[in-house]
BAVEX-734607 format. One line per 8 residues: number of its first residue (from 0); their letters; for each residue x, y, z of C-alpha. Coordinates in pm, whole numbers, plus 50000, padded with zeros to 5 digits. Layout:
REM BAVEX-734607
NUM> a> X,Y,Z | ...
END
This chain:
REM BAVEX-734607
0> mglgkenl> 49998,50000,50003 | 50281,50241,50086 | 50458,50175,49758 | 50134,50236,49570 | 50081,50574,49741 | 50436,50675,49662 | 50391,50593,49296 | 50060,50786,49295
8> kikmksla> 50242,51090,49452 | 50517,51071,49188 | 50264,51061,48909 | 50063,51346,49049 | 50381,51552,49087 | 50482,51481,48732 | 50136,51575,48601 | 50148,51902,48804
16> ekmkkipr> 50485,51990,48648 | 50349,51923,48294 | 50045,52135,48365 | 50267,52424,48464 | 50449,52400,48135 | 50129,52423,47930 | 50086,52801,47940 | 50452,52856,47843
24> fiwqttwk> 50423,52604,47560 | 50109,52772,47427 | 50270,53119,47439 | 50588,52997,47266 | 50386,52829,46989 | 50167,53139,46945 | 50471,53364,46918 | 50653,53129,46677
32> vgredprr> 50354,53103,46439 | 50314,53479,46431 | 50686,53554,46394 | 50724,53314,46106 | 50466,53508,45903 | 50303,53821,46058 | 50031,53803,45789 | 49873,53511,45984
40> aihafkvg> 49782,53753,46268 | 49643,54003,46020 | 49432,53734,45863 | 49295,53622,46196 | 49197,53982,46264 | 49024,54004,45927 | 48822,53688,45995 | 48714,53808,46332
48> msltlvsl> 48614,54143,46196 | 48418,53985,45914 | 48233,53760,46146 | 48146,54053,46367 | 48009,54250,46070 | 47777,53970,45951 | 47671,53902,46309 | 47508,54243,46305
56> lylieplf> 47233,54085,46089 | 47137,53894,46401 | 47218,54158,46662 | 47037,54459,46506 | 46664,54428,46528 | 46565,54600,46201 | 46809,54380,46004 | 46695,54070,46178
64> dsigqnai> 46322,54149,46117 | 46392,54193,45745 | 46609,53883,45696 | 46508,53650,45983 | 46671,53319,46070 | 46838,53304,45728 | 47095,53550,45852 | 47294,53250,45970
72> wavmtvvv> 47389,53180,45602 | 47598,53498,45600 | 47802,53376,45904 | 47849,53032,45737 | 47954,53198,45411 | 48223,53404,45590 | 48363,53092,45763 | 48380,52894,45440
80> vleftaga> 48480,53163,45180 | 48731,53391,45358 | 49070,53239,45273 | 49432,53354,45346 | 49487,53502,45000 | 49272,53729,44790 | 49282,53485,44501 | 49157,53191,44706
88> tlckglnr> 48871,53410,44851 | 48775,53534,44504 | 48775,53180,44367 | 48551,53046,44647 | 48328,53353,44674 | 48254,53378,44304 | 48201,53005,44279 | 47958,53012,44570
96> glgtllag> 47765,53314,44436 | 47752,53180,44079 | 47650,52837,44188 | 47376,52969,44409 | 47240,53199,44141 | 47229,52931,43867 | 47077,52677,44096 | 46806,52918,44213
104> slafgiey> 46719,53017,43858 | 46695,52654,43741 | 46492,52548,44047 | 46237,52825,43997 | 46200,52727,43627 | 46129,52367,43726 | 45891,52483,43998 | 45706,52709,43747
112> vaketghv> 45657,52405,43515 | 45570,52154,43795 | 45307,52366,43973 | 45080,52362,43665 | 45042,51982,43690 | 44872,51754,43945 | 45013,51670,44291 | 45132,51317,44190
120> fraifigt> 45281,51423,43857 | 45452,51714,44034 | 45622,51475,44276 | 45737,51252,43990 | 45861,51553,43790 | 46056,51697,44088 | 46209,51351,44167 | 46315,51311,43801
128> svfvigga> 46465,51657,43788 | 46664,51595,44104 | 46800,51273,43957 | 46888,51421,43613 | 47041,51747,43743 | 47228,51574,44031 | 47372,51305,43805 | 47465,51549,43526
136> atyvrffp> 47630,51798,43770 | 47827,51518,43935 | 47948,51389,43594 | 48051,51740,43492 | 48274,51756,43798 | 48500,51494,43639 | 48581,51734,43351 | 48944,51841,43408
144> yvkknydy> 48877,52220,43347 | 48562,52221,43569 | 48733,52017,43844 | 49026,52257,43844 | 48834,52585,43842 | 48467,52539,43937 | 48441,52227,44143 | 48331,52411,44460
152> gvvifmlt> 48072,52607,44253 | 47920,52280,44116 | 47889,52151,44474 | 47708,52463,44581 | 47490,52441,44276 | 47379,52088,44356 | 47318,52174,44724 | 47113,52486,44649
160> fnlitlss> 46912,52323,44371 | 46810,52032,44580 | 46719,52247,44885 | 46499,52484,44678 | 46341,52221,44457 | 46250,51978,44741 | 46140,52259,44978 | 45904,52393,44713
168> frvsnvlk> 45700,52073,44731 | 45613,52124,45101 | 45667,52496,45161 | 45442,52754,44998 | 45670,53059,45039 | 45986,52897,44902 | 46049,53201,44683 | 46088,53421,44997
176> iaherflt> 46323,53162,45162 | 46538,53145,44846 | 46554,53516,44813 | 46665,53564,45176 | 46928,53292,45145 | 47072,53442,44830 | 47075,53784,44989 | 47261,53662,45294
184> iaigcgvc> 47510,53467,45091 | 47568,53779,44877 | 47628,53982,45194 | 47869,53731,45333 | 48060,53707,45003 | 48071,54083,44972 | 48216,54119,45324 | 48481,53857,45247
192> llmsllvf> 48580,54023,44921 | 48609,54365,45076 | 48824,54229,45358 | 49045,54032,45120 | 49095,54302,44862 | 49105,54624,45067 | 49236,54535,45417 | 49607,54433,45396
200> pnwsgedl> 49553,54199,45102 | 49761,53887,45062 | 49807,53805,44690 | 49852,53452,44569 | 50058,53572,44278 | 50311,53739,44507 | 50332,53423,44718 | 50403,53220,44408
208> hnstvskl> 50657,53471,44287 | 50841,53481,44615 | 50821,53102,44654 | 50997,53054,44317 | 51272,53295,44416 | 51311,53119,44750 | 51344,52779,44577 | 51624,52901,44351
216> dciascie> 51813,53048,44645 | 51754,52732,44844 | 51891,52499,44577 | 52195,52719,44529 | 52274,52711,44903 | 52211,52333,44922 | 52474,52266,44643 | 52729,52484,44820
224> acvneyfs> 52663,52324,45156 | 52687,51966,45013 | 53025,52037,44849 | 53169,52216,45152 | 53059,51940,45383 | 53196,51667,45152 | 53540,51823,45155 | 53537,51917,45524
232> eavkeaad> 53778,51757,45771 | 53528,51501,45891 | 53257,51363,45654 | 52944,51274,45835 | 52906,50899,45843 | 52571,50730,45801 | 52393,50706,46131 | 52172,50426,46240
240> edessedp> 51895,50667,46338 | 51727,50882,46079 | 51843,51240,46152 | 51756,51376,45812 | 51473,51591,45961 | 51741,51786,46156 | 51964,51841,45856 | 51928,52193,45705
248> iyrgyknv> 52034,52066,45364 | 51756,51808,45380 | 51497,52068,45486 | 51612,52290,45201 | 51564,52054,44908 | 51258,51891,45070 | 51078,52225,45046 | 51160,52229,44673
256> ldsksqde> 51049,51871,44610 | 50723,51914,44801 | 50618,52231,44628 | 50416,52086,44334 | 50071,52107,44495 | 50143,52446,44649 | 50259,52589,44313 | 49955,52469,44122
264> tlalhasw> 49715,52596,44392 | 49881,52942,44405 | 49881,52967,44024 | 49511,52878,44011 | 49419,53135,44272 | 49648,53400,44119 | 49457,53367,43788 | 49144,53491,43967
272> eprhsrhc> 49305,53802,44114 | 49255,54142,43959 | 49532,54360,43837 | 49667,54537,44146 | 50009,54639,44021 | 50208,54645,43700 | 50372,54321,43797 | 50060,54116,43872
280> kypwqqyv> 49953,54004,43523 | 50211,53736,43485 | 50192,53394,43315 | 50134,53205,43639 | 50145,52867,43464 | 50502,52942,43351 | 50586,52961,43720 | 50441,52609,43756
288> klgavlrr> 50665,52491,43469 | 50970,52651,43626 | 50878,52482,43955 | 50869,52140,43775 | 51217,52207,43629 | 51347,52305,43972 | 51207,51984,44122 | 51396,51778,43859
296> fgytvval> 51710,51980,43942 | 51640,51906,44308 | 51658,51531,44250 | 52023,51574,44159 | 52080,51769,44478 | 51916,51475,44673 | 52163,51236,44517 | 52451,51475,44586
304> hgclqtei> 52349,51495,44948 | 52325,51115,44962 | 52699,51092,44876 | 52770,51240,45213 | 52610,50948,45392 | 52721,50646,45189 | 52863,50337,45357 | 53188,50358,45160
312> qtpkycra> 53369,50694,45167 | 53665,50812,44969 | 53963,50877,45204 | 54047,51238,45288 | 54376,51235,45101 | 54194,51131,44781 | 53924,51396,44821 | 54187,51664,44885
320> lfkdpcvr> 54319,51611,44530 | 53995,51733,44380 | 53875,51984,44639 | 53959,52309,44462 | 53794,52243,44121 | 53486,52092,44285 | 53435,52385,44519 | 53486,52634,44244
328> lanevska> 53243,52445,44022 | 52980,52441,44297 | 53030,52810,44362 | 52980,52895,43993 | 52661,52683,43973 | 52536,52849,44292 | 52618,53192,44159 | 52423,53126,43838
336> lkelansi> 52117,53004,44035 | 52130,53309,44259 | 52157,53535,43958 | 51838,53365,43825 | 51669,53424,44158 | 51769,53798,44153 | 51643,53836,43797 | 51294,53700,43899
344> rnhrhcsp> 51294,53900,44220 | 51369,54226,44043 | 51157,54154,43735 | 51447,54176,43490 | 51618,53952,43242 | 51923,53749,43332 | 52275,53871,43282 | 52409,53766,42939
352> eilsdhlh> 52721,53638,43122 | 52528,53415,43362 | 52737,53117,43242 | 53078,53278,43288 | 53411,53151,43165 | 53486,53063,43533 | 53229,52782,43513 | 53390,52630,43206
360> ealhdlnk> 53733,52671,43363 | 53618,52485,43677 | 53479,52199,43461 | 53798,52183,43263 | 54013,52173,43587 | 53799,51903,43739 | 53825,51692,43429 | 54209,51753,43419
368> aiksqprl> 54238,51660,43788 | 54049,51336,43741 | 54261,51235,43434 | 54580,51318,43629 | 54501,51036,43881 | 54424,50729,43666 | 54550,50474,43920 | 54282,50588,44169
376> flgsnnnq> 54010,50492,43928 | 54166,50205,43732 | 54416,50038,43958 | 54742,49857,43867 | 54771,49524,43690 | 54935,49351,43990 | 54661,49461,44222 | 54392,49358,43971
384> aknmlaia> 54551,49013,43954 | 54551,48985,44328 | 54193,49101,44338 | 54093,48828,44094 | 54270,48566,44294 | 54102,48678,44612 | 53760,48664,44455 | 53827,48323,44301
392> aaharqkq> 53947,48184,44625 | 53635,48307,44802 | 53413,48141,44537 | 53609,47818,44569 | 53563,47814,44947 | 53192,47877,44910 | 53160,47593,44656 | 53357,47348,44867
400> ekenhgvs> 53143,47418,45171 | 52825,47358,44973 | 52960,47030,44843 | 53066,46917,45192 | 52725,47013,45320 | 52556,46807,45046 | 52779,46503,45124 | 52697,46522,45493
408> lssvktds> 52328,46530,45420 | 52342,46238,45175 | 52542,46022,45421 | 52274,46030,45683 | 52092,45694,45654 | 51872,45501,45895 | 51740,45143,45896 | 51379,45255,45927
416> salrewks> 51109,45139,45694 | 51054,45292,45348 | 50725,45450,45465 | 50890,45634,45754 | 51173,45746,45523 | 50910,45880,45272 | 50729,46074,45543 | 51039,46238,45677
424> ksfqddqq> 51179,46333,45337 | 50992,46656,45304 | 51098,46757,45656 | 51463,46683,45579 | 51446,46881,45259 | 51309,47181,45447 | 51585,47161,45700 | 51846,47131,45424
432> ysragern> 51723,47440,45240 | 51690,47626,45565 | 52053,47549,45674 | 52181,47624,45327 | 51994,47958,45327 | 52136,48049,45666 | 52487,47960,45546 | 52443,48171,45230
440> kvlrpqls> 52329,48464,45438 | 52661,48442,45619 | 52874,48381,45316 | 52732,48649,45083 | 52813,48951,45300 | 53165,48811,45359 | 53212,48765,44988 | 53082,49120,44924
448> kiaitsle> 53321,49266,45176 | 53612,49078,45029 | 53519,49194,44677 | 53479,49557,44785 | 53785,49587,45008 | 54014,49411,44763 | 53945,49645,44472 | 54179,49938,44464
456> fsealpfa> 53955,50168,44268 | 53677,50126,44525 | 53835,50404,44729 | 53786,50655,44448 | 53453,50511,44332 | 53236,50716,44576 | 53406,51036,44462 | 53346,50941,44098
464> afaallve> 52968,50936,44175 | 52995,51259,44357 | 53182,51431,44072 | 52940,51291,43808 | 52645,51437,44002 | 52817,51770,44036 | 52871,51778,43658 | 52501,51685,43617
472> tvarldnv> 52401,52002,43801 | 52585,52199,43533 | 52402,52018,43261 | 52060,52069,43424 | 52140,52438,43478 | 52068,52501,43115 | 51708,52390,43154 | 51652,52622,43446
480> ieeveelg> 51799,52919,43254 | 51571,52849,42950 | 51260,52843,43170 | 51358,53167,43349 | 51425,53337,43016 | 51094,53216,42882 | 50921,53356,43192 | 51095,53690,43144
488> riacfkef> 50997,53705,42777 | 50630,53635,42839 | 50607,53857,43144 | 50797,54141,42973 | 51077,54170,43221 | 51291,54480,43195 | 51625,54448,43017 | 51937,54373,43217
496> kpgddevv> 52169,54669,43288 | 52525,54614,43418 | 52550,54706,43785 | 52184,54648,43862 | 52253,54371,44111 | 52550,54190,44241 | 52516,53829,44352 | 52663,53771,44700
504> infetpkv> 52753,53410,44759 | 52663,53285,45104 | 52817,52964,45220 | 52559,52900,45485 | 52233,52732,45408 | 51957,52990,45476 | 51638,52911,45654 | 51369,52858,45393
512> hvqshlps> 51023,52972,45494 | 50735,52782,45333 | 50402,52964,45350 | 50150,52742,45515 | 49801,52870,45445 | 49520,52823,45674 | 49327,52504,45604 | 49027,52562,45389
520> adgad> 48689,52441,45484 | 48571,52163,45263 | 48214,52183,45373 | 47958,52313,45131 | 47800,52548,45383
END
């Protein structure tokens, strides 16, 4: 009993300590979220203000008397429609208003035809209309263009049509109810649009623009960080535990690789936004294409980063032979990417000398350095002969052990009857295959280690993969430049002038901020 009371006291004390930490944790989280993007606090203020404005329809007696209980639709519209960016709010608001208007018009037309018939035929006509319109609208949602731009509007259309059509069969004043609902939805959408467009607006186009610039800067910094870490004094060895989430290089290119959905959503919402500056009417789909090219470029960075954590590492003295040309090559690639980022950031064309002679010189020096050390990659004839002998001996040992194992199994005989021998045959076979499999599991890793450690060029093999990937970044750089130049041509970027911007190379991986929008409500109402 005494031990149980002590355990209970310890648990209560631990719970009390955790409860004391809750207010501090809440405050730290609140401050962190607001500091990452101050626009979140502004958006929360706009939502609260919008809800307060539409609540006046309930709180003020004259407004409530004229609208009645349907004022709740305005509150629900604000909750559903008001999004983080102006483009998202416009997309949802116009979809909701257009869907409600079309559904109401069609429902009244059907009601006008149905009320001239008898009660039974009216019910059949309404049921048939609900089936046809509902099925047709659902099928239309599968059209790619409709699904991309007007899916929410089609959902609102089906909801409003069914509510009005079915209510008209039992309610006599359905016209008044529909009118009040449309009015409250219009009020809610109007409040949302005013708040999004006039009160500290957040533009989806600017978010997409800044996100593209950030991805270019991020990839440039990741390449520099990979090369600098590879040639540092101590290469990070592969750890048993997965620590990639703590690695700034991993966080950098992960943001690039995971940007597909965000780019497409921002481009869609940006296409709904009005012209609010001379830089807003851009080809947003070209940003999406550029994002796809950057993701393909990012795959090379992923492989480059993987070379830092391979099981077999090239010794330091071998890496030191190629450090200078590799570092210069990475710096030139990074410099070109940052120049592309600056050109998009400042709405101007790239420098004509973005691929400078220094990049070609670094490539030439790396190629020359690799060719100057042929023995690291090819090995000598004597060593190759020794390697072949070692591998042949290992194979011979493996074959001999298998034969001995087979002889030992075949020599096992008993004087039992033929029936008993037949019954036990399958069991013996299973044991044989099991023991042979276990022996192979032991032999194969040993054989692999002998083969790897005996080959002289295996020391330089990891570096060969690293160098090939570094050269691949240069090859893929052309694709990025072409897409950026195409973006500048379509968007009418200003011409480049010498001295406009200077690219400052930063050897530290910057913190990349990825805008996380507030989750949108998926409900129809």
